[in-house]
C-alpha positions in Angstrom: 13.6 -5.5 58.2 15.8 -7.4 61.1 15.0 -10.8 59.9 17.8 -12.3 57.7 20.8 -10.0 58.6 24.0 -11.5 59.4 27.1 -9.7 61.0 30.6 -10.2 59.4 33.8 -8.9 60.9 36.2 -6.8 58.8 39.3 -4.9 59.4 37.2 -1.6 59.9 34.7 -3.1 62.1 31.3 -5.3 62.1 29.4 -5.2 59.1 25.8 -6.1 58.7 24.5 -7.8 55.4 21.2 -9.7 54.5 21.9 -13.5 54.2 21.9 -15.1 50.6 18.7 -16.7 50.8 16.9 -13.3 51.7 18.5 -11.5 49.0 17.4 -14.1 46.2 13.8 -13.8 47.7 14.1 -10.5 47.4 14.9 -10.3 43.7 11.9 -12.1 43.4 9.9 -9.9 45.4 11.1 -6.9 43.4 11.3 -8.7 40.1 9.1 -6.0 38.1 11.8 -3.7 39.2 14.7 -5.5 38.5 13.8 -7.9 35.9 12.6 -11.7 36.1 15.9 -12.6 34.5 18.0 -11.5 37.5 15.8 -13.2 40.0 16.3 -16.3 38.1 19.9 -16.1 37.6 20.4 -15.2 41.6 18.2 -18.3 42.4 20.0 -20.5 40.0 23.6 -19.2 41.4 22.8 -19.4 44.7 21.6 -23.3 44.5 24.5 -24.5 42.0 27.0 -22.8 44.4 25.2 -24.6 47.4 25.3 -21.2 49.3 21.7 -21.5 50.1 19.2 -24.6 50.7 15.6 -24.9 49.2 14.2 -24.8 52.9 15.9 -21.5 53.6 14.5 -20.0 50.2 11.1 -21.3 51.0 11.3 -19.8 54.9 12.1 -16.5 53.4 9.5 -16.6 50.7 6.5 -17.6 52.7 8.0 -14.6 55.4 7.9 -12.2 52.7 4.7 -13.3 50.9 6.2 -14.4 47.7 6.2 -18.1 47.8 3.2 -18.5 45.1 5.5 -16.5 42.8 8.8 -18.6 43.7 7.3 -22.0 43.9 7.3 -22.7 39.9 10.7 -22.1 39.7 11.9 -23.9 43.1 10.2 -26.8 41.8 11.4 -26.5 38.3 15.2 -26.1 39.2 15.3 -28.5 42.6 
């Protein structure tokens, strides 16, 4: 649960949110609940806007045990 947490400072105080790479991998992890189209769009948008790298995505995919699911999509896009 603590892997991928980032702390951001706001006017009201510190806010802890998950990194973009972990969020994208979580979309693939819960693809049956939110839909594969949402996961694919998150992957495409995060790579296109250069907010994540393939290495970051791969690290979280292995950590969260969805590397076999995300591998074909990473190979096709990247």
